[in-house]
N, C-alpha and C positions, 0 to 999 in steps of 0.2 A: 609692312608698314612702318612699325616702330623701329625696324632696324633702318630703314632709309631716311626716317628723321633723325634718328641718333648719328647717321653718318654726316647729313647735312648741317647739323649743329656742331660736329666735330670740326669740320672744315671752317666752320666760321671761328670756332675758337682758336684755330691755328694761327688767325690773323689777329688775335687780340693784343694790344701792346702792354697788356698788364705783365708784371713779372713776379717771380719769386712766389710766395704761398697764393696770391689770386690766381696765377695761371695754373698752380697745381690743384687748386681746388676746382677750376673749370673743366679741367682736363677729367677729374674724377667725376664730376657731375655729368659729363658726357658719356663717359663709361656707364655709370649708373642707368641713365636714360637707355643707352643700348640694351640694357638688363631688363628695363621694364620697372626698375625701382624709383618711381618718380617722388615717392616722399623723402627717401634718402636724399636725392638729389636736389629736392627743394631746401631741406635743411642745410645742406653744404652751402648752398648760393644765398639763402635770406641773409646771413651776417654781412654779405658783400654788398647788399642793395645800396646801404647808404653811400658808400664811396663810388659805387660804379653806376648807379642809376643814370640815365641819359646816354649811356653808351648803348647803340643800336643793337649791337650783337648780345651783349649782356641783357638787355631787357626782353629781347626775343626769347632768349634761353630761360630767363628767370620767369617770363609770363607763361612759356609752355608748361614748365615744371610746377608753377603754381597752380594752374588750372588742372593739370593732371593729379596733383595732391588734393585738390578740393578746396584751395583758397581762391576763391572765385574772384573776389573782390580785388585783391593784390594781383591777379593775372590781369584783369581788365585794365587797371593802371598803368603796369608795365606795359603791356601792348598798346595802349593808346599813346604812351610816350615814343614808342616806335613809329606808330604812324604819324605823329607830330613832326618827326625830323624825316621821314620817307614814306609819304602816302603811297607809293608803288610796291610796298613790301606786301606781296602776296600772301606770304606764310604768316605774318602779324594780322593781317585782315581775316583770314581763315580762322585762327585761333580766337580771336576776338569775337567774331561772330559765334563760334562754338561757346565762348562763355556767356554772352547774352542768352543763347538759346538755355543753356543750364540754369540761369537766373529767372527763366520764364519771361524775358523780355522778347518777345518774338517779333515784334515790330522792330527792335533795334537788330536782332540776328537776320532778318528778312532783309533789312537795309544793306548791312555789311556783306552778306552773302551775294546780293544782285550786283551791287558795286564789284564784287570780285570777279563775278561772271564778266561785266563788261571791260575787264583788264586783260580778256584772252588767256585765263589759266591753261594749264594742261589738261588732257582729256579726263585723267583720273580725277582731277579736283573737281571739274565741272560735273562728273558723275556724283562723287561725293555730296557737293553743294546742292545737287538735284535733289539727293535723297532728303537732306535737311529741309530743303524748301518744302517737298511732299508732306515729310512730318508737321512742318509748321502749319500747313494747310489742314491737315489732318486734326490737329489738336485745337486749333482757333475755330469756334463754333461759327457757323453761318447765321444763326440767331442767338438771341440772349438767352432762350430757353430751350433746354433739351431734354427730351423725354425719352427713357428706353424702358424695356421691359422683358418678361420672359414667362413662359408656361412650360409645365414638364409632367410627364406622367412615367411611372415606373412601377417595377415589383422587387420584390426582395425577400431575404431570409434572414432572421435574426435568431441566434442560438439562445438568447437569454432575454426574452422579451419582458420578465419580471425584474431584470437587474438584480437577481437574488443569488444566494450561494448554492452549491450543489451538495454540500457537505450535510448529512443527516444521518443519525441524529448529532446533536452538538451538546457539549458539555457546558452548564451555566453554573458558575459559582454561587449566584445568589439561590439557585436551588439545591446545590451540592449533588446535582444528579444530571443524567442525560435527559434531553427535551428533543420529542419529535416534532420536527415542522411539518405542518401542512402541505399536502402536495401542492396545492395551489399558490403556495408562497415560496416553492423552490424554483431553481433554475428550469424555464421551459422554452423549447424551440418553438416557432411559428413562422409562417410566411405572411407577407402583406403586399399591399398595395398601396402607391404613393401618387398624390396629386399636388402639385405645387404652383405657384405664381408670384411675380413680383413686378413692381413698377418704382421708377425712380425718374424724380423731376429735378434738374439743376437749372437755376437762374443766375446768371452771371451779370452783375451790376456794371463791371468793366473788367480789364484783364487781370486784376488782383482779387476781388472779392465776389463770392457766390453763396447763395444759399441753397440747401437741398431740402427734398421732402420724398420719402419713399415709404414703402410697405412690402411684406410678403406674407404669404398664407402657406400653409403646409397640412394636408391632411392625411393620416395613415390609417389605414384599416387592416385588422389581423384577421386571419382564416378562422382560428379557433377561439381567442381570447377577445370577445368583443368589449370586454370591460376595460380593456386596456386602449381602445380606440381613441385618437386624439385630434384636436384640430388647434394648430398654432397661428396666432394672428400677432404680427408684429408692425410697429409703426416707428419711423426715424426721421428726425428733422435735425438742422443745425446750419451753422454759419461757418465759412472758410475764409481766409485772408492769407496772400501770398506777400511775403516780405523779401524779394529778391529770390534767394535760394531757399528760403525757409518758409514753411506754411503752419500756421496756427489753425485749429478747427474746435469748435465747441459744439457739441452735440447731446441730443435727448433720445433715448429709445424706450418705449414702452412695448408690452407684450402681454398677452393672455393665453392660457393655456387651457383648454377643456379636455376633460376625460371622461369618456363614455358620455358625452353631451351635457356633463355638468362642469361647472367652472370648478378647476382646481387650482391654478396659480396665476397671480398677477405679479408681474415685474417692471421696474422702470430704472434706467441706466442715465446718469449724468457723466458725460465724458469730455475731458480736454486734452488734445493731442496737439504735439509739436514734432514736425518733421524738418530735416535738413539735408539738403542734397550736398554731400559731400564733394561728389564729382559727378559726371555724366552718368557714371555706372553705378553709383552707391549712394545709400540713404541711411541715416539714422533717424529714429522715431522714439519719443516717449508719449505714453499714455497715462493719464491719470484718471481712475473712473472709481465712482459711487453707485453701488447697485442695491436696490430694495427688492426682497422676495417674499410675498405674503401669501400663504394658503388660505384657499377658500372655504374649506370643509373644517368644522369646528373640531373634528377629532386630529387634524393635521396641523391645528394653528401653532402648537408648540414648536414645531419645526421652522417658524418664520425667521430670517435673519437678513442682516445687511452685509454687503460685502465690497470691502475696500481695497483697492488695488492700484499697484504702479508697475508699468512694463516697459522694458528698453529693449529695442529691436534694430539689427543691423541687416540692410538688404543689399546684394551685390547682383549686377547683372553679368554674366559671364558669356565666353565665346566670342568669336568674331563678329557674328552677326546678331549678337546679343539674344540668341535663342535659348539661354539657359539662365536660370535664376536661382539664387540660394539665399536664404534668410535665417537669421537665429534670433531668437526671443527669449528673455528672462524676466519674470514676473514675481512680485512680493504681494502678499495680500492677507486679509483677515475677515473671515466670516465671524460676525457679531450676533450672537443668539438674542432674539427679542422676548422670546416667551418660555424661558427656563428649560431650553433644549437640553436632552438627556445628556449628551456629550459636552454641552457649553460652548465657548467660543472655540473657532479653530484657526490656527495660522498657517500658512502655507507658502512654499515657494514652488515655481514651476519653470521649466525649461521646454524649448520646441525648437526644432530643425527642420526646416522646409526647402525640398529641392523641385524645380519645374523644368522642365525641357519642352520645346517646341519642335517637333520632328519635321513637320511642314506646316504651312499655313492653316491647314485645317486638323492636324493631328498632334496632339501634345499628352504629357504624362506628369504627373505629380507625387511627391510622397512627403508625408508630414510624420515625424516621429517626436513625441512629447513625453515628459514625465512631471509628476507632481508629487511632493512630499507634504504630508499633513500632520499636523499635532493638534489634540483636543485639550482644553485645560481643565475639564471638568470628570469626576469619576463616573464611568458608565454604570448604571445601577444594575445591569443584568450581570456584568463581569467584574465589577467591584475594583475596577483600576481603570486608569485614562486609556481613551483609544489613539491608536498611531496606525497610520498606514500610507501607501504609496500607491500611484496609479500610473501604469505605462500603456500607451497608445500608439499604434501605427495605423496610418490612413495612406491608403494609395488609390489612385485613379487614373483611368485612361479615357481620351475624348476623341471620339472618331467623328470628324465633321462630314456630313453629308454635303452642305454648301456653307456658306459664310455665316448662315442664321440657324441652321437646324444641324444637330448632332445628337449621336448615341453615346452615352457615359457610363462607365462601371466604375464603380467604388466600391472598395473593400476597407472595413474597420475592424482591427482586432485590438482589444483593450483586456488588461487585468489589473486588478485592485487586490493588493496584499494587505492584510490588516494583521495586528496581533490580537484582534478578536474575531473568531472564527466563522462568525455569523455575517461578517461584512467582507469575507473574501468572495471576489467575484470574476469569472471570466465570461467573454462575450465577442462574438464574431458576427458580423453584420455585412451583408453583401448586397447591393442594389445594382439594377440595370436601368436607365432611364432614357427617355427620348425628349429631347429639350428643344424649344422654339424660340430663339431670342428676336426681340423687335429692337432695331437700332435706329 
């Protein structure tokens, strides 16, 4: 498809009357388009816009490259100039409709796509336009309020339910001798059962603004360590606003964790998110968050902390059918100790890479690899030096759909924490298989 588009644009470029430098740049731009290098082509054409805007062929070429390079506003202006002088230019109308779609202007996209259909385009164009119209119908809710939810049940095995080291004994400088850790505080394997559920409500005021409200519950019971059984309850709410190809969201999350039927930890998070659709298949995001964590048992209160974080992410849809997704994220944060935590404040930086592939409409797989580097600012009282550690995690999963709402899910988590203080060296493997029912 890209080669065909590049060939068509090259034929148009041959009839351009411009000479010298401009003609050379246009020829080079067409070559780059044929190679799929849309950003480079856009950078070549942008300096020519002032002199050549109004030329139908140039505006079409420039509008297409601007759209593919993620400059959606420039693309719509150029393509609208084409249609102003030639309303029958099917190619310009097709790409203008695509631009409206990227901007979430579904009414505008539908209008241009339907007008294109009325102009008797080729069978290939009709099929593509039909796919866009189906997507618009699916994305545009039939009612102002949409409710979705799920329930799931699963079983699994965790190699380290205590989240503790397996090294024993350990040498503690404060004692100047070896210390024997009690068996109950060492790494322990156990099997478990899981029950979970969630519900989300989204109310749209119009095409550009909405509010959401949701919650989820997760309960885990272990076979041998009843004292580690937990119940997690989380609630979330927020407001979202679209500005063309940009989205701004403000949200509040609160949660409660019970451990062995006793209140263990309360958390609350304020988030501000900005997302920008760079092109139809790419998205850039920034999230600012402020998190508060408070432990409910008196003996744990010294571990209370606040967490400040900023993260930047990039997401890209891959494959001709859009059946693959890749994303990367980097985050910077600080845990601020509130009650003289032994290790004090902690600065961290974290990275993650995510890949997802859709094999069929019902079967998919994902892989997440993450790394976090942590540095504490106070001397640990047991080791008489500052704590420094890194954490690596790999999460993989397979989804086997029975139908569109019922699936079997297999998830595996492997993590390792490496610390300069041996007490905090931790390895863990967790495998879960669950049956999930979605309510759409």
